[in-house]
N, C-alpha and C positions, 0 to 999 in steps of 0.2 A: 345335695348335702354341702354344707359350708366347708371350706377348705380346712378350717380349724378342727373339724371333726374327723378328718381323714387320717387314718393310720394304716399300717400294713395289716394284712389279715393274720390271724393267730397262727396259722400253719407256717407262714413265711417267717414270722418272728421266732417261732420255735426252731425252724430250720437253721437260721443264721444268727439270731440274737442270743440263743442259749448255748451255743457251741463255740463262742469266741470269734466267729467270722466277722460279725459286725463290731465296730469299735465302741458303740454306745456312748459316743462323745459328740459334742457340738463344736463348731468352729470357735466359739467363745472360750471353751475349755482350753484349747491350744493357745489362743491369743493371751489369755490371762497368765498362763504359765510362762510364755516367752517374755511377757512384760516384766515378770518377776525375775526370771533367770538370765535374760539377755536383753534387758530393756533398752540399752544404748545401741543395740545393733540396728542397722538400717533395714527397715521393712519394705518401704516402697519409694520409688523414684518416678516422678512424672514431670509434666511440663512446668509445675510450680512447687510440688511437694518433695521433701526429702524426710519422710516420716520414719522415726525409730519405732520399735515395737511398743515402747512405753508411751510414746506420743499417739500412736494409732489406738492403743487401748484407752487412753485418756479421752481422746476425742470421740471415740465410739461410745464410751460410757456417758459422756455429756450429751451426745445426740440421742442415745437411748432414753435418758431421763427427759429430754425435750419431747420425744415422741410420746412418752407417758403423759406429760403435761397436756399434749394435744388430744389426748383421749385414745391413743392407739394402744394395742396390747396383743396378746397371743392370738395368732391366726389371722390378724389383719394383713392385707396384701399391700406392700409398698413397691410401687413400680418405679424403676430408675431408667431414664433414657438419656445417657450421656456418652460422649466419646470415652476413650481410655484415660479417665481422670481419677485422681486419688479420692475425690469426693464419693465416687461410686463405692470404693472399698470401705470408707468410713461408714457410709449408710448401711452397707451390707453387714458389717460387723455389729453395728448398733441394732439392726433388726434382729440378729441372732440373739442378742442379749435379752430381748423382751419376747422372744418366741414368735416374732412376726415373719411373714413369708416374703422373700425377695423375688420380684418379677423383673428381670432385666430385659429391656427392649432395645433392639438395634437402633443406633443413631440415624440410620438411613431411612427408617420407616417414617411414613407421613400420615396424613389425616385418616385415610381409610383403615390402614392396619392399626394405627395407634388407637383410634376410636373403638375399633372392635375389641382389641386386647384389653383396654382399660375397662370397658363395660363387662366383658365376659369374665375377667378376673375379679370383678367387684373391688377395684382398687380403692383404698382409703386415702392414700397419700402418694404424690408423685414428685420426684426430683428431676429437674431438667436444667439445661443451660438456658440463658436468655437467648443466645444465638450461637450458631456454630457453622462455619463455612458458608455464610450468606443466607442461612435459613433461620427464621424466627420461631423457636419452639414455644415461646410465650404466646405469640399470636395464634399458633395452632391450638394450644391448650385453652386459650380464651374462647375460641370458636367451639371446641369440643365440650367444654365443661358443663354447659347447661343441659346437655343430654346425658350426663353421667351422674346418676342419682347417688352412687356410693362415694364419689370422690369428695373428700372434705377439705384437703389441704394440698397446695402446690408450693414446693420450695424451689427457688430459682438461684442458680449459680451465675453470678455476674451482676452488673450494675443496673440493668434495665429490668426492674421488677414492677410489673403492673399492679394496680390497685386490686386487692383481694388475694394476691400471692405474697409469699414471704421470702425475704432474702436469706439464702443459706449461709452467707457470710455472717450476718447478724445472728442467725440461729446458732452458729458455731461459737460466737463470742459471748453468748448468754450462759451464765453458770447454772444451768438447769440442775446440775448434780447437788446443789445446795437444798433442793426441794425434796430429795429422796435419799434414803439410806442405801448402803450396799446390800443390806438384807432385802430391801424392796425389790431390787433387781435380781438378787439371788433366787428369790421365790418364783421368778418367772422363767428360770432355766427350762427350756423346752424338753419334752420327752424326745429322745433321738429317733423314735419311730414316727414322729409327726413330720408333716411336710415342711421343708426348709426353703426350697426354691421352686419357682414356677417359670418355665421357659417355653415360649411359644415358637414352634418350628413349622415350617411349611409342610403341607401334606398334599396328597393327590387331590383332595377336595379343595374347594375354593378358600375356606377359612383355615387359619393355622390351628394347630393342636397345642393344648396346654400340657406340657410334660411336667409331671410332679416328681420331685426327688425328696426323700427324707434326709435327715442328718446322717443316717446310717448308710443309705445307698450312695449318696454323693461323697461321703467320707471314704467308703470302700473304693470307689472309682479313683479318687485322688491318691489313696495309698497304692493302688495298682500302678499308677504312673510312676510314683516314686520308686517302687521296687523294681519295675521293669527296666528302668534306666539307671538304677543304683545311684540315685541322687542323694545328696546330704545337705546339711545346713550350710556347707561351704559353697554350694552352687548358687549362681545368680541367674534368675529367670528373665529372659527378654520376651515381651509380649506386644505384638502389633496387631494380632487378630482382634476384632472388635469385641468389647466386653458384653455386647448383646448376644454373643454366640457361646455355646457350651464350652468350646475350646478354651477361651479366655477365662471363663468362670472357673473352670477346674484348674487349669495350669497357671494362668496369670494371677489369679486371686487366691483361691483356696489352698493350693499346693504350698506356696510360700508361707502362708499364715500357719498352716498345720505343722510344717517341718522347719520353721525358723529360718527360711531363706530370704534373700532380698529379691524383690521383683521390680523390673524396670519396664514402664509402660510408654509406648509411643502412641500419641493421640490419633494420628492417622498415618497410613502407610506411606513411607518414602524411603526407598532403598539406601540412598546415600546417607540420609540422616540416621537410618537404622544402624549402619556400619559405625557411624560416629558414636552412637549411644553404646553399642556393644563394646567398642574399644575403650571408651571412657569409663564405663561402669564395670568392665571386665566380666561381661555376661558369658555364661557357659552353655545354656540350653534354651531351646524354644520348641513349641509345638504349633504348627500352623499349616496352611494349605499350600499346595504346589506353586501357585503364582508368587507367594512370598519367597519361596526358595529360589524361584527363577530370578526374581528381582535382586535378591541378596547376592547370588552367585555372579550375576552379570553387572553388578554395580561397579562404577568406575573406580571407587576407592576400596574395593574388596581385594585383599591380598593376605598372605600368611601373617603379616605383622599386625594389621588391623583386626584380624580374626584369631589372634594367637591364643586367646583364652576360650574361644568358642569350641565346644566339643561335639554337640549333638543337635541336629535339626530333625525333629520328629515330624513327619509329613503325612497328612491324611486328607481325605475329601476328594481326591482326584488322582488319576494315574501319574506316576513320576517317570518321566523319560529317563532311560538308562544313561544317556549322555550327560544329563543334568546331575545324576548321582556321581558319575565319574569325575566331572569337573569340580564338584564340591569337595570331594575327597582328595583328588590328586592335586588340585591347584590351591585349595584353601585349607585342607587338612582337618575337616570335620566330618563326622559320620552322618549320613542321611538314613533315617529309619522310617520305612513305610509302616503306617499304622492304620488299623481299621476299627471303626466304632460308630456310635450314633448318640444322639441326645438321650435316647431311651435306655440304652445298655452301656453307655460310656465306652471304655476301651476294651476291645475283645481280642485283638491280636497285634503284634508288633515285631519289628526286626531289631536285633541287637548286634553288637560287634562280634558276638560269638557265632552268628549264623553263617553258613557257607555262602560263597559269592552268588551261586545260581539262585539261592533263595532270596538273597538281598536284592538282586536285580529283577527277579521274576515273580515275586509274590507280594501279598499284602501283610505278611508277617505270620509268625507262629502264634497259635492260640495260647493265651496266657495260662499259667499253671492252674489257677483257680477259676477258670471259665470252661464250661462244657460247650461243645459245638457239634452239630450234625447237619446233614443235608437231607431235605425231603422234596418230594414232588410238589411243585408250586401250586398245583390244583387239588390233588387228593391228600397231600401231606403224608403219603406213604414214604418209608425210608428209601433213600437212594443207595445204589451200590457204590463201593469205593472208587470205581473208575468213571462214575457218572457225575455230571454237575447237577445242581439243584438249588432250591432256596435254602439259604443259611438260617439255621435256628441256633440261638445261644441261650444258655442258662447261667446266670451270674448273680452274685450277691449285690452287684451294683445296679441291678435292673430297677427301673423307675417304679413308682407306686401306682402309676396309671395316668390316663388322660383326664384332666379336670372336667368334671360334669359330663363325662362321656364314657360310662362303663361299657356301652355296646361296642364302641370303637376299640376300647382297651381289650375287650374279650376277643376281638377279631385277630389281634396280634399276640396276645399272651394267653397261653393255655392254663388250665387249672393247676398243672404242676410246674408253672413258671418258666416254660420255654417261650422265648420271644422270637417271632418270625420277622426277620429283618427286611424282607422284600427284595433282597439282593440275591441274584443268581451267582453261585460261586462253585469253585472246585475246592476240595479238601483232601490233601494228599495223606499218605499213611503217617507222615511225621507231624501232622496237624498244622501244615502251612495252608493259609487261606489265599485264594486268588479270586477276585471279583471279575466275573465275565459278562455281567449284564444286570439289568434291573427289572424286576417285576412291576415296580411302581412307575407311574407316569411322572417321572421326576427328571429335571435337568440340573446338573451340578455345575454351577458357574463359580470357579475360584473357590471351591469348597462349600459354597452356600447352596442349600437345597431350594430349588424354584419349581413350583407346581406349574406344569404346562397348562393345566386346566384353569388355574387361577389367572394367568396372563390372558388366556383366551377369553375368559369371562369379562375381564377388564376391557379388552379391546372391543368386545361385543357391545359395550355401552356407548361406543362412539357412533353418532348418527350416520356417518358415512360408510360404516363397515357393514357389509352384508353377511359375510362368513369369514372365519379365520381358523387356522390350525397352527399350533406352536410345536416345534421340534427342536432337538439339540443339533447344533452344528459345531464341528471341530474348531478349536482355537489353540494356537501353539503355547499360549501363556496360561489362559484360564481353563484349559482342557475342553470346556464346552461353553458355548454362548446360546442364548435363546434366539431362534430364528422363527419369525412369524410370517406365514403365508396368508395374505389378506386379499379378499375379493370385495371390491367396493359396491355400494348401492348403484343402480343404473344412473348414469350421467355424472357420477362423482369420480374424482381423481385423487389418488393417494398423494399426500404431501407429509413430510415428517413433522412439520409444525402442527 
């Protein structure tokens, strides 16, 4: 089934859509309102842009008209592989205006992953840098493109634009809006129950899974972040987590646009530069993985003065050492909030300032008020007793619409009544605080990123010198876990890292 034909099932729409739980809005609804009501307010700051809401809406409108001129429309997949650059947000907002689906790809992915994702997603258009940190994205796309039957257009950020690709700068400078009326775009406003984003995430199988979120599910998850931390339009979001990850998509991009906040993006992680950005732009909040917290807290320029506006570091993806929490709060004066979630179910539990110290230091947060949680036997799915650990299942209005082109895999983790099996082994105390104690899935979490042990093993198996290999997690003081590969070479061969 084409992604443009995928909606939520009728029962789920009735459960959430007809009782006011789902907002039934799109990101563009919010953007247009902010452009009218607070157009001069700063929306995004990055390495080159300082975009107001009015400017963001104007550029997104122009790009949306250009996309129409290129032949794109509702349900077409637009893949974006960039660092944390404002061009990403312009394209995402433009895609929403015409009902296209945004597929954000991690900037660190290379030929194997990118080729698979572009082909599987049936990508129509891709936006890339010409090069970043010594890697040529245009060379990679030139090699992959002949094998991608659905890819029609490649837009390039930068000066090195090969023949057959288009300059995104020139695309932005073209007045495409002269060719279409506001009514033309208004008619394309997507049904909020249609798929808005497609995000590929590592699984225990070799190939990543395409997680589909509708405008309603991703809007609900974004609202939950805002309400959990009592954020307002006065907050300034700092985002260094890569935009190819759900964290940055929700908190760095959509949260500010939905609620009229300013968002500040760092193109790649550097703790000292992050402190300078936070101080200069008066940032108040971020959500990121434990290694980012470690870097921020131990940065040479971190002190109560440079971090005086910073209130909350929401931290997920890996255990948070207690000493790191104490140092952040005692020496730098900001709250560290443990958070638990996933690409599929978004945010499920979190710590706030109101929680007692033992819960803040010892759990992964309290289940959100509008999320249901329970523990089951990981094999039989029978209910667990209150004092037993088990696999965590959650039911939430933010639950994804399914894995793209894979109803069987969707059915393995989502029951008919919309309970999602997380694959994490947890405890759940009487006050609804969650603690992750293990993983059912063959997954290594390195710095908040899910890595399939099996995928790495299969890649290593392709090397002619390797006879057999097994990958496991090894402890790391900053990243929480690293991938450790045990390799046995073919007879007569010797392992070298080259």
